[in-house]
VOMAR-935356 format. One record per residue: z, y negated, x negated of N, C-alpha, C, O in turn; residue in three letters. Coordinates in steps of 0.001 Angstrom, whole numbers, padded with zeros to 6 digits, always signed. Example, Ala and Ser with C-alpha at 12.3 -4.5 7.8 and 13.67 -1.06 7.14 Angstrom:
2
+007800+005690-013190+007800+004500-012300+007800+003300-013200+008465+003319-014236Ala;+007080+002250-012850+007140+001060-013670+007870-000030-012900+008039-001138-013409Ser;
REM end
This chain:
194
-028042-024927+030290-027039-023887+030820-025770-024896+031629-025178-025752+030972Met;-025501-024696+032912-024550-025511+033449-023258-024703+033090-023132-023504+033338Asn;-022363-025439+032516-021185-024802+032131-020235-024824+033108-019282-024060+032952His;-020267-025585+034172-019218-025826+034981-019854-024376+036138-020937-024507+036709Asp;-019131-023294+036293-019784-022428+037020-019316-022272+038449-019991-021584+039215His;-018302-022812+038826-017891-023096+040183-018912-024168+040726-019196-023867+041885Glu;-019540-025261+040331-020530-025923+040759-021794-025279+040647-022465-025693+041593Ser;-022469-024462+039956-023462-023667+039588-023497-022780+040662-024525-022769+041339Ser;-022300-021807+041041-022643-020802+042273-022460-021726+043485-023063-021324+044479Ile;-021918-022627+043609-021746-023454+044796-023084-024067+045016-023272-024402+046185Thr;-023931-024268+044299-025372-024784+044276-026355-023773+044611-027524-024010+044914Asn;-025764-022536+044533-026838-021372+044822-027400-020663+043505-028029-019613+043634Gly;-027207-021158+042375-027690-020800+041269-026766-020179+040332-025614-020609+040259Glu;-027095-019364+039722-026291-018274+038627-026628-018697+037256-027783-018624+036835Met;-025567-019173+036494-025853-019441+034904-026653-018297+034291-026623-017159+034758Pro;-027331-018629+033280-027906-017412+032574-026797-016959+031478-026046-017833+031046Met;-026706-016010+031147-025398-015636+029864-026406-015520+028811-027497-014956+028897Met;-025992-016016+027991-026778-015428+026589-025884-014658+025795-026201-014506+024615Cys;-024740-014098+026243-024234-013203+025503-023688-012113+026764-022614-012249+027351Tyr;-024418-011314+026953-024641-010606+028446-023519-008990+028044-022844-008707+027054Gly;-023755-008328+029218-022946-007115+029207-023008-006054+027896-022039-005504+027372Gly;-024372-005932+027533-025064-005073+026403-024210-005506+024998-023634-004807+024165Lys;-024379-006875+025107-023632-007559+023785-022110-007182+023816-021679-006570+022840Asp;-021249-007490+024848-020125-007452+024871-019931-006109+024667-019038-005977+023829Leu;-020364-005024+025052-020259-003497+025034-020326-003337+023489-019434-002962+022727Ala;-021544-003695+023226-021330-003455+021712-020540-004018+020751-020402-003415+019686Arg;-020016-005026+020927-018815-005816+020159-017658-005066+020524-016839-004848+019632Ser;-017432-004616+021712-016104-003919+022116-016049-002598+021342-015018-002208+020794Tyr;-017183-001943+021323-017498-000798+020747-016893-000993+018861-016081-000242+018319Arg;-017346-001785+018430-017257-002174+016962-016014-002335+016874-015501-001689+015961Thr;-015020-003239+017758-013703-003583+017841-012843-002202+017810-011877-002083+017057Val;-013319-001050+018789-012595+000098+018930-012669+000829+018065-011731+001591+017831Arg;-013900+000830+017252-014018+001702+015855-013614+001603+014855-013658+002476+013988Ala;-013021+000270+014731-012324-000443+013711-010535+000001+013868-009755+000083+012919Asn;-010232+000218+015197-009162+000565+015663-008976+001945+015367-007930+002322+014837Thr;-009740+002604+015611-010134+004168+015510-009823+004719+013870-009138+005641+013425Leu;-010540+003848+013341-010566+003826+011750-008902+003492+011175-008485+004180+010244Lys;-008337+002815+011555-006847+002423+011244-006237+003753+011456-005807+004285+010433Ile;-006102+004435+012619-005508+005231+013158-005858+006648+012364-005017+007525+012170Val;-007225+006720+011944-007405+007779+011375-006475+007930+009638-006163+008931+008993Glu;-006270+006427+009359-005804+006307+007770-004402+006404+007699-003800+006342+006627Glu;-003696+006594+009098-002256+006330+009027-001885+007825+009516-002190+008522+010484Ile;-000932+007998+008164-000483+009514+008301+000354+009777+009736+001083+008941+010270Pro;+000130+010877+010142+001226+011437+011600+002751+011122+011242+003458+010669+012143Glu;+003268+011328+010035+004548+010826+009846+005042+009515+009856+006238+009231+009792Ser;+004016+008630+009944+004166+007492+009970+003981+006576+011256+004086+005351+011318Lys;+003699+007423+012200+003041+006499+013734+004537+006457+014333+004470+005833+015391Leu;+005410+006731+014166+006648+006162+014938+007301+005272+013855+008529+005184+013901Asp;+006560+004522+012774+007174+003261+012313+006971+002074+013134+006015+001661+013790Phe;+008661+001464+012811+008508+000161+013748+008589-000742+012964+009301-000587+011973Val;+007963-001829+013146+008165-003093+012066+009173-003944+012320+009311-004776+011423Ala;+010147-004066+013474+011360-004829+013665+011674-004216+015010+010834-003792+015803Ala;+013367-004220+015219+014026-003554+016169+013267-004376+017617+012953-005566+017646Pro;+013112-003493+018618+012567-004144+020033+011122-004109+020161+010496-004353+021193Gly;+010599-003756+018928+008815-003768+019213+008482-002294+019141+009228-001336+018938Thr;+007135-002349+019363+006539-000970+019771+006205-000173+018572+005527-000623+017649Arg;+006690+001009+018606+006141+002085+016971+004548+001918+017107+003964+001422+018071Thr;+004104+002317+016206+002349+002386+015855+001911+003284+016865+000908+003047+017539Ile;+002661+004381+017017+001751+005065+018308+002164+004515+019240+001213+004655+020010Arg;+003067+003848+019895+003276+003343+021230+002146+002130+021408+001569+001911+022473Gln;+001919+001331+020096+001057+000314+020278-000469+000892+020090-001400+000100+020236Leu;-000680+001991+019833-002114+002608+019756-001986+003089+021039-003093+002906+021543Leu;-001145+003684+021985-001264+003812+023159-001413+002712+024191-001933+002897+025292Thr;-000992+001716+023826-000573+000558+024639-002369-000195+024397-002917-000769+025338His;-002990-000060+023145-004248-000299+023155-005352+000254+024074-006149-000363+024781Ile;-005175+001742+023861-006093+002434+024859-005654+002474+026402-006362+003076+027210Ala;-004671+001933+026733-004524+001918+028087-004940+000522+028861-005169+000337+030057Leu;-004954-000340+027813-005043-001872+028212-006329-002137+029304-006426-002994+030183Ser;-007148-001207+028952-008478-001402+030011-008006-001133+031285-008762-001539+032167Asp;-007152-000662+031607-006514-000603+033085-006462-001576+033830-006425-001443+035054Ser;-006445-003240+032969-006548-004385+033924-007920-004677+034218-008170-005748+034772Phe;-008874-003859+033920-010249-004024+034057-010312-003678+035671-011288-004079+036306Ser;-009480-003085+036196-009777-002291+037427-010013-003732+038582-010568-003748+039681Gly;-009519-004562+038007-009511-005789+039266-011123-005954+039371-011681-006297+040413Val;-011801-005664+038154-013253-005964+038397-014122-004920+038786-015190-005030+039389His;-013605-003977+038415-014062-002696+038844-014407-002456+040505-015458-002063+041011Lys;-013188-002823+041120-013069-002986+042438-013426-003884+043142-013261-003946+044361Glu;-014190-005030+042139-014968-006193+042729-014145-006947+043688-014522-007254+044819Lys;-012656-007312+043018-011870-008176+043630-012398-009413+043182-013346-009564+042412Arg;-011669-010337+043759-012134-012059+043468-010833-012738+043025-010978-013887+042607Thr;-009520-012215+043038-008476-012655+042571-007326-011429+042317-007600-010284+042675Ser;-006196-011700+041763-005152-010392+041781-004412-010556+043055-003354-009932+043134Phe;-004705-011145+043877-004005-010952+045133-003818-009320+045486-004727-008498+045373Glu;-002794-009093+045824-002500-007352+046060-002217-006842+044898-002243-005625+045084Gly;-001956-007053+043779-001935-006441+042496-000429-006386+042100+000085-007451+041758Ile;+000253-005371+042109+001870-005253+041664+001786-005294+040093+001655-004335+039333Asn;+001888-006558+039803+002250-006369+038077+002946-005640+037608+002487-004869+036765Phe;+004523-005576+038007+005747-005207+037593+005297-003608+037732+005809-003034+036771Pro;+004667-002814+038409+004547-001600+038671+003115-001139+037680+003014-000033+037149Gln;+002200-002107+037589+001123-001802+036466+001639-001614+035188+001318-000646+034498Leu;+002727-002813+034683+003148-002718+033683+004093-001691+033348+004119-001211+032214Ile;+004910-001303+034306+006015-000191+034260+005277+001103+033893+005867+001885+033148Gly;+004113+001400+034313+003398+002488+034376+002748+002826+033130+002632+003972+032694Gln;+002221+001495+032438+001992+001356+031128+003063+001518+030021+002831+002150+028991Met;+004212+000932+030277+005215+001321+029225+005789+002681+029468+006282+003208+028470Gln;+005824+003295+030477+006372+004819+030645+005151+005664+029816+005415+006555+029007Ala;+003876+005267+030127+002632+006069+029013+003153+005895+027684+003451+006916+027065Glu;+003309+004790+027152+003702+004264+025870+004630+005485+025196+004407+006147+024182Glu;+005678+005534+026071+006855+006604+025884+006678+007778+025597+007419+008523+024956Gln;+005400+008046+026197+005122+009682+025948+004900+009992+024579+004364+009262+023746Met;+005449+011369+024383+004985+011886+022953+003484+012358+022761+003173+013351+023419Pro;+002608+011851+022039+001460+012040+021695+001088+012345+020098+001148+011490+019214Arg;+000772+013457+019945+000039+013697+018471-000912+012646+018157-001562+011966+018952Thr;-000904+012604+016782-002308+011766+016450-003393+012035+016853-004134+011163+017306Lys;-003714+013234+016785-004908+013726+017507-005265+013556+019052-006438+013306+019330Ser;-004422+013664+019969-004061+013039+021358-004352+011587+021258-005357+011157+021825Glu;-003573+010786+020592-003902+009410+020507-005378+009066+020016-005999+008348+020799Val;-005869+009346+019171-007318+009110+018825-008228+009679+020092-009111+008938+020523Ile;-008036+010924+020666-008744+011344+021745-008691+010229+023159-009646+009914+023869Ala;-007435+009834+023263-007146+008545+024314-007874+007506+023891-008482+006880+024759Leu;-007980+007111+022608-008204+005773+022290-010144+006107+022246-010908+005333+022823Leu;-010499+006962+021718-012003+007159+022100-012280+007377+023460-013145+006567+023793Thr;-011932+008132+024451-012466+008418+025751-012228+007275+026499-013107+006931+027290Gln;-011107+006549+026396-011056+005150+027179-011792+004236+026638-012233+003382+027407Arg;-012108+004150+025323-013064+003040+024685-014168+003290+025069-014865+002366+025489Gly;-014548+004316+025047-016149+004817+025598-016714+004407+027090-017786+003909+027434Glu;-015612+004799+027797-015673+004606+029274-015703+003358+029623-016531+003011+030465Glu;-014842+002448+029073-014985+001217+029283-016005+000477+028493-016365-000542+029082Thr;-016528+000649+027454-017769+000072+026937-019028+000556+027760-019882-000250+028128Ala;-019108+001918+028034-020374+002072+028742-020075+001415+030540-020995+001535+031348Ser;-019038+000906+030876-018789+000229+032214-019170-001396+031845-019657-002174+032665Trp;-018933-001637+030829-019225-002991+030329-020628-003327+030066-021154-004435+030179Ile;-021167-002212+029696-022671-001956+029237-023663-002559+030412-024673-003253+030295Glu;-022986-002025+031625-024026-002083+032782-023540-003182+033521-023930-003167+034688Gly;-022791-004162+033206-022629-005228+033991-023622-006380+033678-023984-006780+032571Leu;-024027-006879+035078-025295-008078+035090-024838-009077+034948-023697-009289+035358Ser;-025695-010198+034210-025288-011447+034033-024596-012246+035166-023694-013054+034941Asp;-025078-011967+036400-024649-012630+037854-023183-012029+038086-022431-012732+038762Asp;-022675-010776+037591-021441-010084+038072-020617-011097+036860-019661-011829+037118Phe;-021163-010948+035695-020048-011806+034479-019857-013113+034747-018829-013648+034331Leu;-020828-013866+035502-020678-015252+035765-019842-015546+036701-019266-016633+036664Ala;-019577-014510+037868-018758-014805+038978-017221-015496+038618-016613-015306+037565Glu;-016779-016297+039703-015369-016737+039246-014381-015614+039625-014605-014547+040197Pro;-013375-016070+039215-011969-015069+039390-010811-015806+039692-010352-016352+038689Phe;-010135-016026+040799-009145-016792+041138-007994-016154+040242-007733-014951+040276Asn;-007182-017286+039255-006260-016924+038837-004760-017226+039784-004901-017954+040766Gln;-003388-016688+039500-002424-016778+040111-002264-018379+040209-002493-019236+039355Pro;-001847-018488+041388-001228-020075+041650-000289-020318+040558+000540-019534+040096Pro;-000612-021842+040120-000320-022278+038815-000804-022189+037498-000512-022899+036536Gly;-001616-021188+037568-002307-021096+036195-003310-022034+035871-003700-022740+036801Met;-003822-022201+034742-004793-023098+034266-005476-022436+033319-004875-021983+032345Thr;-006970-022269+033482-007449-022907+034930-007417-022026+035900-007361-020799+035824Pro;-007459-022798+036930-007347-021954+038411-008293-020983+038541-007999-020159+039407Ala;-009513-020757+037880-010367-019658+037759-010930-019548+036555-011129-020498+035799Thr;-011236-018256+036306-011881-017990+035139-013400-017090+035406-013575-016543+036495Lys;-014170-017028+034601-015365-016208+034922-015066-014761+034736-014362-014651+033732Thr;-015319-013546+035312-015168-012356+034960-015607-012072+033503-014852-011319+032888Arg;-016753-012565+032798-017058-012610+031580-015813-013013+030568-015517-012368+029562Phe;-015214-014081+030985-014018-014409+029919-012931-013380+030147-012218-013055+029197Glu;-012741-012795+031461-011549-012011+031274-011872-010476+031235-011073-009563+031442Met;-013024-010390+030969-013359-009021+030391-013629-009165+028915-013595-008125+028258Ile;-013859-010152+028375-013876-010373+027137-012699-010515+026469-012665-010718+025255Met;-011672-010420+027198-010263-010702+026887-009716-009060+026484-008929-008822+025568Ser;-010137-008349+027108-009850-006812+026559-010307-006679+025182-009723-005757+024613Leu;-011095-007245+024510-011500-007035+023193-010353-007759+022147-009652-007322+021234Lys;-010561-009223+022833-009425-010202+022221-008355-009603+022202-007868-009609+021071Glu;-007591-008934+023153-006405-008283+023355-006132-007115+022299-005010-006799+021903His;-007303-006538+021917-006858-005306+021143-007318-006065+019579-006756-005567+018604Glu;-007984-006856+019389-008002-007501+018181-006547-008220+017896-006124-008287+016742Met;-005956-008643+018778-004632-009014+018373-003866-007910+018251-003151-007944+017249His;-003780-007087+018820-002572-005932+018460-003358-004988+017250-002695-004133+016664His;-004845-005199+016905-005231-004852+015664-004648-005601+014459-004443-005087+013360Arg;-004434-006725+014755-003875-007497+013366-002366-007202+013266-001915-007277+012123Ala;-001527-006891+014217-000407-006006+014092-000299-004929+013342+000442-004749+012376Gln;-001305-004001+013974-001381-002770+013109-001840-003073+011382-001292-002734+010333Leu;-002780-003665+011597-003113-003876+009937-001840-004355+009187-001576-003954+008054Met;-001113-005177+009832+000175-005795+009014+001390-004296+008686+002097-004031+007713Leu;+001172-003614+009967+001988-002462+009912+001336-001572+008634+002001-001405+007612Met;+000487-001225+008726-000409-000559+007556+000165-001272+006300+000599-000459+005483Gln;+000284-002554+005929+000553-002902+004690+002481-002743+004685+003030-002708+003584Arg;+003028-002690+005497+004667-002274+005607+004814-000828+005144+005853-000485+004580Met;+003629+000201+005399+003800+001574+005177+003237+001658+003800+003212+002733+003200Ile;+002763+000496+003257+001851+000649+001900+000638+001004+001844+000066+001479+000863Gly;+000115+000748+003088-001955+001146+002817-002495-000391+003011-002070-001307+003714Gln;-003408-000320+002263-004181-001477+002446-005240-001030+003417-005801+000061+003305Val;-005588-002179+004687-006623-001507+005794-007618-001513+005362-007907-002117+004329Pro;-008602-000666+006223-009974-000469+005793-010976-001845+005557-011840-001931+004684His;-010635-002878+006552-011233-003994+006697-011057-004809+005234-012023-005327+004675Leu;-009755-004847+004718-009380-005672+003532-010365-005240+002504-011147-005955+001877Thr;-010185-003864+002428-010652-002699+001144-012228-003456+001325-012556-004122+000343Arg;-013080-003424+002307-014186-003607+002463-014684-004889+002105-015821-004980+001643Ala;-013872-006021+002286-014030-007273+002218-013712-007500+000367-014395-008247-000333Met;-012644-006743-000098-012424-006824-001492-013382-006143-002153-013540-006528-003312Gln;-014098-005226-001784-015282-004572-002671-016497-005379-002413-017421-005201-003207Glu;-016667-006202-001488-017739-007072-001192-017514-008206-002055-018467-008649-002697Arg;-016343-008745-002153-016370-009971-003195-016429-009440-004881-016957-010039-005818Phe;-015666-008055-004908-015956-007627-006223-017487-007303-006862-017851-007298-008038Ala;-018186-007053-005705-019733-006717-006201-020300-008166-006261-021238-008318-007044Ala;-019933-009118-005647-020487-010363-005487-020016-010989-007006-020783-011635-007719Ala;-018816-010718-007305-018135-011417-008730-019139-010873-009929-019645-011580-010801Ala;-019317-009343-009748-020049-008551-010438-021475-009163-010807-021886-009208-011967Ala;-022096-009569-009846-023477-009954-009815-023652-011264-010622-024650-011646-011233Gln;-022571-011800-010496-022335-013513-011018-022176-013252-012694-022466-014188-013439Arg;-021765-012116-013204-021629-012267-014390-022309-011581-015360-022092-011815-016549Thr;
REM end
């Protein structure tokens, strides 16, 4: 596989993706399922917990996660750059949505609906589409990224915030489900050795 996507495309060939849209959708669904498990375990009375002044509450962070797929619009519109995107307006809209009061069930519904819509869209993406270059804003390094890298960042972004949520769970006295599962596996393995 030619790792220089710009020269591959220039030469008229598209690199074969070893990890395609179906794989990316599957892993995106796994990440979202783990995020949903976290919100299911947090009592509604703790959704307004804030870890430090000036940071998002748990409720706001979950809303932020749910709405982060908004950035995939540039790919759905088949744009090749961010030209014409009003980032301050887009961020302002997301921040306003984060401030809207939502019940726990509404947050879960938002995460579920937006997550499945995004995963279904990703699942249908072709290798050729994922390999296309997308120009970054002037001064950014690298100057281009593949759509694959940018779309995968949706999952990475959620995992970043899920780590924050897991720390917040610890701060409200909970042990996150992924930690409990790991502890159970280690305990089972230790029991088999004795």
